[in-house]
N, C-alpha and C positions, 0 to 999 in steps of 0.2 A: 646706720639702722635701716633695715629693709622691712617694708610693710607688705604683707600678702594682699591687703585690701588696696586696690588701686585708687580708691577714693580718699585715702588718708594722706596727710602731709607728713613727710619724714623730716625730722630735725637732725641735722648733722652737727657734730661738735668737733672743735679743734682747740688745742691749747697753744697760746702764743709763748714765745721765749720769755716774755716778762711775767708769765704766770696767769694772765687773763684768759678767760674762755670766750670763744666765739661760737654762737649758735646760729645756724642758717637753715632756711627752708627753701631749697632750690626750686621747687615748683612755683614759688612766689618771688619773682625777681625783686631784689632789693630788700628782702626780709632777712636781715642779718643784725645780730645784737651782741654786744660785749657784756661780760659780767666778771666780777672778781672771783666768783665761784661758778661752777657748772650749773647749779640750781638757779642762781641769779640770771645767768645768760639765758637759760630756758624760760624763765618767767618773762623776761624782756622780749624774747623772740615770739612767745605766744601772744603777748599784748600787741606787738607790732603786726603780727599776722592777722589778728582780729580787726585791727584798724584798716589794714589793706583790703581785707575781705568785705568789710562794711562799705568802704568807698566803692569797690567794684559792684556791690549790690545796689547802691544808690544810683549808679550809672548804668544799670542793666547788663553788667558783664559778670554775672555770677557763674563761677566754675561749677560744673555738674556736681562735683564732690561737696560743695557747700550746700546746694539745694537739697541734697540727700540727708542733710542734718535735720531737716524739718519734716513734720507730718502735717497734712492739711485736712481740715474738716470744717463743718458748719457748727456754729455755736447754737445750742438749743435754747428756745425761749419759752 
């Protein structure tokens, strides 16, 4: 899958010989998940990616693409 938006994360899929699906986000090293179906692999890789991004955010290593997911403003009182 090719994204025109450089700030998006591409998910790559591959099917194993035993029928399982692998989903991987190459821009996030180690973010790879198996599933019995392609949908299940996608759900698992999304969840893992969110955990990895949350850990990076907690440690101040937020990729620019993640910071663009949020808008900032002041709460009115």
